[in-house]
N, C-alpha and C positions, 0 to 999 in steps of 0.2 A: 258457560261455567264448567262444562265437562273438560275443556282444555286446561282450565286452571287446576282441576282435580288431577288430571294426568301429570301436569307439571309438578304438582305438589307431591305426587307419589315418587317422581324421579328424585326428589330431594331426600328421600328417606333411604338410609343404608339398607342393602339387601339382607344383611344379617338380622335386622330388626323385623323384617316382614315374616320371618320364620316363627317369631314369638306371637302369642295371642295378642291381638290388637284390633282396634276399630278405626275405621277411616270414614270421615264425613266431610262433605264440601257442598256449600249452597250459597245462594246470594244472601239469605238471612237464615242463620242456623241456630236452633235451640236444641242443645244436647241434654235431654232429660232422662236418658236411660244409662245405667251404670256400665262401665267398660270393664271386661274381665282382665284386661292387661293394659298395654299402652294405648293411648288415644291420640289420634291425629285429626285435627279439624281445621277447616279453612273456609272463609267466606267474608263478605263485606261487613256483616255484623254477626258476631259469634257470642253466644251465651251458654256456658256449661253449668248445669244445675245438678248433675248426677255425679256421685263419687267416682274417682278414677283409681283403679287398683294398681296401676303402673305409672308410667311417665305420661305427662300431658304436653303436647306440642300444638300450638294454635297460631294461625296466621290470619290476619284480617284487617279491615279498616278500624273496627272496634271490637275488643275482646274483653269479656267479663267472665272470670273464673270464680263461680260462686259455690263450688263444691270441693271437699277435701281431695287432695292428691297424695297417694301413697308413695310416689316416686318423685322424680324431678319435674319441674314445671318450666317450660320454655315458651315465651310469648313474644310475638312480633306483630305490632299494630300501631296505628296512629294514636289510639286511646286504649290504655290497658288498666284493668282493675282486677286485682286479686283479692277476693273477699273470703277465702277459706284457708285453713291451715295447709301447709305443704311439708310433707315429711322428708323430702330430699332438698336438692338445691333449687334455687329460683334464678332464672335468666330472663331478662326482658330488654327489648329494644323497641323504642317507640317515642311518641311525642310527649304525652302525659301519662305517667306511670304512677299507680296508687297501689300500695300493699297495705291491707288492713288487718291481716291475721299473721300468726307466727310462721316463721320459716326455720325448720330444724337444721338445715344445711347452710350453705353459703348463699349470699345474695349478690348478684351482679346486675346492675341496671344502667342503661345508657339511654338518655332521652333529654327532652327540653325541660321537663319538670318531673321530679321524682319525690314522692312522699311515702315514707315508710312509717306507718303507725303501728305495725306489728313489731316483731322482734326476730332478728336472724340469730340462730344459734351458732353459726359459723362466722366466717369472715364476710365483710361487706366491701364492695367496690362500686362506687357510683360516679358517673360522669354526667353532669347535667348543668343547665343554666341556673336552675333553682333546685337545691337539694335540701330535704327536710327529713330528719330522723327524730321521732318523738318518743320511742320506746327503748332506745339504746340498742346494744348488740352484744352477742355472746363471744365474739372474736374480734380480731383487729379490723379497723375501719379505715378505708382510704377513699377520699372524696376529692374530685376535681370539679370545680364549678365557679359560678359567679357569686350567688348568694347562698350561704350554707347556714342551716339552723340545726342545733343539737339539743336533745332533751332525753332524759332517762338514765339508765345504768349501763355503762360500757365496761365490759370485762377486760378488754385488751387495749392496745395502743390506738390512738386516733391521729391520722395524718390528713391534713387538709391543704389543698392548693386552691386559693380563691382569688378572683380578680375584683371582688366587691366586698360585701359585708358578711361577717361571721357572727352569728348570734348564738349564745349559749343560755339556755333557760335556767331558772332557779332550781336548786336541788339536783342538778345534773352531777352524776358521779362517774369519773373516769378512773378505773383502777390501774390503768397503764399510764403512758405519757401522752401529752397533747403536743403535737408538732404541726405548726401551720405557717403558710406563706400568704400574706395578704398586704394590701396597700396600707392598712391601719390595724392597730391592735384590737383584738376582741375584748369586750368588757366581760369579765368574769364576775358573776354575782357572788355575794358573800357566802351564800349557801351552797355554791358549787364546789366540788372537791375533785382535784386532779392529783392522784397519789404519786404518779411517776414524774411530775414536774411539767412545766410548760416551756416549749422552745418556739420562739417567734422569729421569723425572718421577714424583714420589710422588703416587699417586692412591689414596685410601681410599674404597672403596665401602660402608663401614659408617658410619652416622651417628655424629657426636661426641656428647658428653654433653648439650650444649644441644639439639641436634636430636632426640636420643632423648627428652628430656623433653617437647619440643613434640609429637612424634609420639605419645607416651603420652597427653598431655592431649587431643589431637585424637581418638585412638582411643576413649578413655573418653567423650568428648563425643558422638561418633557413636553409640556403643553406647547411651548414655542417651537420646539423641534417638530412635533406632529403637525402644527399649523403650517410651518414653512414647507415641510415635505408635501403636505396636501396641496399647498399653493403651487409648488413646483410641478407636481403631477398634472394639476388642472391646467396650468399655463402651457405645458408641453402638449396636452391634448388639444387645447384650443388652437394653438399655433399649427399643429399637424393636421387637424381635421377641417379647419376653416382657413386655408392659406390665402384666399382672395380677400376675405375680411381683414385678415392680419396685415396683408400688404397694403390695403387701402388705408388703414389706421397709420401704419408706418410712413406711407407716402405723404399723408397730411402733415405729419410732424417734420419729416425730413425735407420736404420740398416747399413748405409754406413759409411765407415771410413772417417777420416778427409781428406785424399788425394782425395778420390772419390767425396766428397762433394765440395772440391775446384775446381776439374775439371768440375763438373756439373755447378757450378756457373760461371766458365770461359766460358763454352759453352753458357750459357744464355747471358753473357755479349757480346760475339762475335756475337750472333744472333741479339741482340738489336742494336749493333753499325753497323754491316755489312749490315743489311737489308735496311736502308735508303740510303746507298751508292749505293747498287745494284739498288734501285728504281730510283735514279738519272741517272745512266748509261742507264737503260732501257728507260727512258723518252727521251734520246737523239736520239734514233732510232725510226723510224716510225713504224717498225714491233713490237717493244717492248712496245709500249704505252699501249695496252690492257693488256699485261702481267704485266706491272708496276702497273696498277690500281688494278688488281687482287692480286698482291703481297701486295699492301698497305692495302687492306681489310683483308687479312690473318694476316698481321702484327698487325693490330689494334686488331683483335680478339684474337691473341695469347697474346698480352700485357694485355688485359682485363682478360683473363683466368689466366694468371700468377699472377696478383695482387689478384684475388679471391682465387686462390689456395695457395698463400702465407699465407693468413689468415686461410684457411682450414688446412694448414700444421701445424700451431701452435695448432689448436684445436685437430688435430689427435695425435700430440705428447702428449698433455695433457691427451687424452683418453687412450693412451698406458701406459704412465708412472704413472699416478695418479689414473685413473679409472680402470686400469687393464684389458682392453678389446682391441682387435684388430679390431673389427667391428666399422666403423665410422657411427655415427648418424648425422642427420641434425643439431641437436643442438650443436654438436661439431664444425661444420663449422661456425655457428652463433657466438659461443663463441670465436673462433679463430679470426674471422674477427673483432669482437669488440675489442679484445686485440690489434690487429695490428693497428686499427684505433686510439686507445689511444696512442700507441707507437709513431705514426706519429706526435703527438702534443708535444712530448718531445723535448725541445730545443737542438740543435747541433747534438745529436746522434740519434734522432728519425727517421728523414728522411733517413740517411744512412743505418740504420738497416732495415727499410722497403724496401729500394732499393736492398740491398743484398739478403734479403729473396725472393723478387720478381725475382731477377736474378736466384737464385737457382731453384725456381718454373718454370721459363722459360726453363732452361736447363733440368729439370726433365721431363717436358711435351714434349719437343722435343725428348728426348730419348725414352719415352714411345710411342709416335706416330711413331717414326722410327721403333722400334721393332714390333709394331703392324702391320705396313705396309709391312715390309720385313721379317716377321717371319711366319713360318707355324704353330706355336703354337697358339691355340685358346685363351689362357689366355693372359692377359695384362702383 
């Protein structure tokens, strides 16, 4: 905590240190002795119960100012409660801010929830998700928030920008004008008085139907772009890091007869269909639950590799037939994955072609893994 106290001192202007002041910092702080001048306190939980003759500055997780302050009050905390009058200005930045007594000067509060049940003699500026003023204000009021509630006597103009609901209590009096922007009009009770007139501007923060369609198309486009880029990168890595496996898959497709290619595709189809059925049967037995989850992980991994190698397969065929080389390069995998991604967007025939290619890659991978596991030959 001493390091926090030193850092807290560094935040204070050097000119202030020359004036009478008190400094306190602790994990849990109760300031019960009056300060002859300015007071600077900090801690996880701060409670001030003694009067402050000058300005009060407090920083903490929770700050409660329960004593009068002769000067300005500046509070920074997650939870802020000002329960005594302030003769100067009030500044607060926090999560939940509550002001229960009068403020002779200006009030500035930035937080998630701001409730002012006292009354500021000067201007009021509030930016919060929920803002509530129950005792009016002596100067102009500006509020930015979602839900705003007003009550009491307001001596000046009131300006509100809200994205949600604006509520005005009965017998509310605004001696100036009321200008507000919101998705819907505020309901003014018959007993409410606005001497300067009301200006309303309809502002909807939700997109209209046309904008929603455009945003949906853009979102889908970005998703597809990211998916394709991810597939291209993964295909290039697989082709570059596992050249022997890649060449074995390409060789089975390029050199196999039609009958062998069909049998390989049927093997892939059988594996894709039979594995979920086997998973269900294993889940029905207590002993097989762990094996079922292991099977599910392997199944998902094989499907991912099959789709990747379906694209790499096309790149390998291009390299053999048109580039005249048997060695697969990473860019061949990227090219093949790009081609299969484009094919998938072709109406009617695109998805079936990609599905069949993926089934062949599944069967080829299963055969290669089987030969690798049960063969004494070191080559794939």
